[in-house]
N, C-alpha and C positions, 0 to 999 in steps of 0.2 A: 915196416912191420917186422916183427921176429918169425920167424918158422915157428910151424906147430910138428910137435913129432908126437907119433903115436907111439907108445911098445906095448907089443902084448907078449907075454911069456907063453911057452906052447900047452899049458895043464888050462890057461885063461881063454886061448882059441879053441882046444876039447870042450870047454863047458860049455863056449856060447855056440859050437856046432853041434852038441850032442843034447842041451837043456832046451829048455823053454822057448821056444822062438821069440816073443815080446820081453821074456828077462834078459834075452840072449841082446837085443835089439837096444834094451834099458840099460845094461851095463856098457854096452859098445860108447852109448849115447852121452851116458857119464863121464867116460873116460876123454871123448871127445872136447867136450865142454870142461873138464876139469883144466886140459892142455891147452884149450884156448885162454883160457883166464890165468896160464903162469907166462903164457906167453906176452897176453898184455901186461900184466906186471910184470915182466921184465922190459918191454918198451916202456912205462911210466917210470921203470929205475934207472933207465937208461945203464943196466948192467945185469948180468945174467948170475945167475947163484955162485957165490963165494969169489966173483970179479972183482977188481980192483980199478975202478979207472979213475980219471979224471972228470967224467961227464953223468958220473952216477947222482942221481938225484933224490935218493930216501933209499931206506933200509927195509927189507923186510920185517915181517913181524909173526909170523903164524899163519896160521889160516883159520876161517870159522864156517862150520856146517850151515849152507841154507837151501830149500827145499825149492824144487821148480817145478811145476804140471805141466805136465806134458802127454800129447795124444795117446803114447805108450804107457804113463804112468808118473807118480813121482819121481821125482830126481832125487837126491841127496847129492849138493854137489860143496866142494870145498873150496871156498872164497877165499882170495889173500887179501891180507892184513898188511896197509905200510907203518911204518912208526910215527911218520910224521905227516904227509899227506895220506887223503882219504884214496882210496883205490876204486876207480872205475871201471865199471866191464859194459861192453854190449851187450852181454847176452841175456840182462837181466832188464838191461834197458829196451832191446826188442819185444822181450816176454811183459814187458810193462805195457809196448803200445800193445800188442797183440791181444794182450786181455784188456785193456779199452775198445778195442775194438770188439771184443765180443761182448761184452757188458752193451756198448751203445747198441750193437746187433739183437740183441736180448732185449732190451727195453724197445726197440722196434719192433719187435716181434708183437709182444704186447698191446702197444700201442695200435698196429695194425688187426690185431681181434684174434689171434693168438693163447689159449689158454695158457696160465703160466705154468701146470701140470705141463703142457706140450712142450712147451720151452723147455723146462727140465730133462725130459726124456731125447728131445732134439739135441742140445746141446752133450750132454749123455754119449749118444750114439757118434757123432760128429767129431767131438772133442775129446772126449775120454774124462771129463772132466764132469764132475757132480757137484750143479746148483740146485739148491730144494728149493720145494714154490715157496716156500716163505723168503729166501735166499733171491727169488727175481723179485718178490713184492718190495722186498727191500730194497733191490736196486733201482725200482722202477721211483721212487722216492728221490732219486737224482733228478728226477724230472722238474719237482717242486719250483726250485728257482726259476730253472728255465720258463712254466708258464705264470710263476706270478711276476715275472717282467714283463713277458707280455699280455697279460689282462690290465694290467696297473702302467700300462706306457703313457705317454702321455701324446695326447690325438695334435698337437698342433695347432688347435685352431680350424682343423679339416672345414673344409666346408662341404657339408653332407647331407643334399638336399633331400633327398628319401633316404628313410631308415623302417628296415620289416623287426620286426618285434615276434617273438613265441617262445614258448617251454615244451620241452619235452620231459617224462619222469625217469627213474629209476629207482631202485630199491636199493637201501643199503640198511647197515646193521646200527644200532645206537641203541645204546643200556640196555643189553642184552634181548633187542626187538627188532625184528626187520619193516622199518617204516618208508614210507614214498617220498621223494625228494626230488624238487620242480628246479630244470636245468636252465636257467633264462640266456638265451643268445638274442643279440642284436648283431643286423650284419647293414651295413651301411653303401649309399652308393653316391661316389662323391663326383665333384664337379666336372672330374673327366671322364665319367663314366664308368668308373673301375667301382668294383666290389669289395669290402672290406668287411672280417667282422671285425668290429670294434669293441664287442666285450661279452662275457661270460661268465655266470656266478649260480654258486648252488644257496637255493633255499626252501624251506620248508614247504611254504605251498605259495600258492600265487595269490597274494592279498595285495592291500595297497598300500601297506606299509613296504613290502615285498618288491612293488614294482617300481613306487616313487624313489627307494634308498637305489635302486639298479639305475633308472633315469639320471638320479641327482650324481651322482657316479661316473657316469657317461660326459655330462655335461661339467663336470667340476677338470676334467680333463680334456676338454675342449672340443666336443662334441657341439658344433655350433649351426646356425644356420639352417634348422632340420623344418623345412616346409611342407612333409606328409610324412606321415605315420601308417604303416602298413601294415596290420594285423589281424587276429580274428577279435569276436566280440565281447570278449571277455571283461565284465563290468570293471576289475582292477587293472589293466591295462587301459581302459577308456579313461578314466577318471585318473591316473596317474600321467598318462598326455598330459592332458588337459593343463595339470598341473605344472609340472615342470618343461611343457613347451606351450604355452599357449597360443601361442604362432603359427603353432602347424594343424594343416587339415589332417583327418584322417579318415583313411579309405576302408572302409570294412574289406575283408578278405570277401572277393565275390565267390569261389569255391569253399568256402564254409558258409556263408550265406545261401547259397543253393541249398546245400545239406543240410542246412538249417530248414529251409520249408520245405524239400521233399520227406524229410524224417517226418510230416505230419500231416503229408498227402496221403489220401487213400491209392492203395495198391492200383488200381484201374486208370488212374490219372496221372499215374506219375512221369507216364513216356511222353503224353502230349505239354505236359507242363514243364517236363524238361528241354525242349522244343523250344519252346515260347522263350521260356528263362535267358536260353541261348541266344535267341535272337535279341532279346531284350540288350543282354548285357554286350552284342556283337554292333549295337547301334551305330550311329556315323554323329549323330544329335543327341542332347540332353532331351530336346523336345522329341523326337523318334522314340527315345527308350521311355519315356514319361507315357507315351499316346500306347505303346505293346505293353506299361504295367496296368494302364486303366483297362485297355482293354482284358486282359486276362483278370485281373479283379472283376470285374462282370458276368466273364465266363465262368468262374469256379467258386466265386463267394459261396453259392449255397449248397457246392458239394464236397469244399474243402475251404472251409471259413477260419479254421486257424492258421492256415498255409497263407492264404491271403493278407490275413490280416498282419503275419511276419512279414510277409512282403512290402505290404505299405506301410508301416512302420519301419522297416529297414532300409528302403529306395535309397534315400536321398545319400546316406553315408557311403552306401556301396557302389555310388556313381563318382564319388569326387574327383576321379583319375581324367572322368571325360573332357577336362580342362585340358588335357594334356595331347602331344600330337598323338595319331594314333597307333603307331610302333613302338613308342616308350609305354601307352596308354595297357597296352595287353601283357607287357610284362611285368610291370608292379600294382596291375591291377586284382593281385592274388598273393599269398607268402607261398607259393608252389616254390621257389628258391631256396629257401629256408625250410620247408618240408622237405625236400630230397637231401639238404644240411644236417637236418633231423634224424633222418630215416639210415646217414651215415653215421651217428651218433647210434641208432640203435643197434645196427649191425656189428660196430666196433665191440660194442658191450655184452651183447648174446651170448659170447660165454662167459659172461663172469657172471649173470643173472642177478647175485645181488654180491653189492660190494662188501667188502669188508667196514667201509665207515665213510662219511661224506666227503673226508679227504681226498680219499681214492676217486670217488666222480670226477670233482675239480681237477687231477693229477691226469686223469685218464683223458677224460673229454676235452681238457683243456690243451693236451698234447694235439689230440686228433682235429681239433680247432686250429691250431697252428700249422698243422698239414696241410688244411682244406686250403686254409687264407693262402700259405705258397702258390697251390695251383691257381687260384685267382689270377696271378699276376700273369697268365697266356690265354686267359679266357678274350674275347673280341667283348669291347667295349659295349656297356649298356647305351648307349645314346653318343653324339661325335660332339664338338666342341660347338657347329653353328645350331645343331642341334640345341644343344644347351642353351648359346645366348637367345634363341626362338623363347625356350619357354622362360627365361629368367625373364623377358621384357614383357610377355603375353601371359604367360601361367600362372607365376608367382603371385602379383596381386590380385588375382582370384581367388588362388589359395590362401591367401590372407583373410579374403573377405569369409571364403566360409569357416576357415578357424574359428574367424570370432561368431557368428552363426552358430556354428555346433557348440561351442563357451557358453553362449547365452542359452542354448535348448538345452544343455547339460544342466547347469544352473536352475534352470526351471523345469526341471520335472522332480 
């Protein structure tokens, strides 16, 4: 590599020592980088200035000014030009890599739940480079392709016997008004016992059309062999599951079911009924659970009529998981795993409050979903291969029978 020589006149040295420190460093850095580029030019040409050699590859063609943002300010550099072949310099190549890393870090800060205004201040303090709030928002749009690719990826006909569904809500600006948007999420458990976020989408509300559209898209992408769907008792979810996955049994989330019951229980009886419900859910057999349910209704029907009616009507659908092994039953009888995911979505969105549009919800929450999905690879499997073989032979036929009974009841209702 050519040697880099930096020459300063006495006046320039005195000016650097006597003047503003940052301006002095800026002046020196410009000098250094300009000399580096001169040396790079000489190396590429295989000839120094005014030198005539047989090895010469090209000729100089003046310089052009180009700005470079640095921690101590914006430098104005004189970039050499060559007559035939373009001049290449590592100065700007290194800058591009640093800038790309900075942009990636800024976007990651937003995904992690830091407001764009705070990102602007942090970058300005650490890097001496100003990025406005709107600029940070624009940079985040680089996530769009990344999120869309993940959201629409083929599922390659993965066998996913258990599927959890839920929606959480965010506020977004639309037509000069703040509106509430529903963010749908689907979490599947595959044949190996691993969890995977298989789908997410933004809709105006939890309507039949929205859930059917969402589930049909999952099916088109290759989500098959769904044996059980776990969700709350939202009517739109229930009807859509029956239409798109008619062979899948529905497990009503026991945590939501218990809350539905306790919401209409007089305060004085809540503690006692909560204990009885817990015993019912933890029963070892379906017969034992029914016995506890019948006794509970007999004991409290007069003082908590509405609650006992809710218990009676929702009991069977809340106990679908009873046909599974106890260790697996406990894990998927509620949507608690999905609730934790929703809380993470909310935590990341708290600094935003109101999204600028619907697309920004999908962009940010989609990026969060991808990040969390990666973390699932390091988690312990929900069930072993041996357990899966067991439930495939013993539980799946039962779940199919339950699904058909639930479908008949739904049509008759």
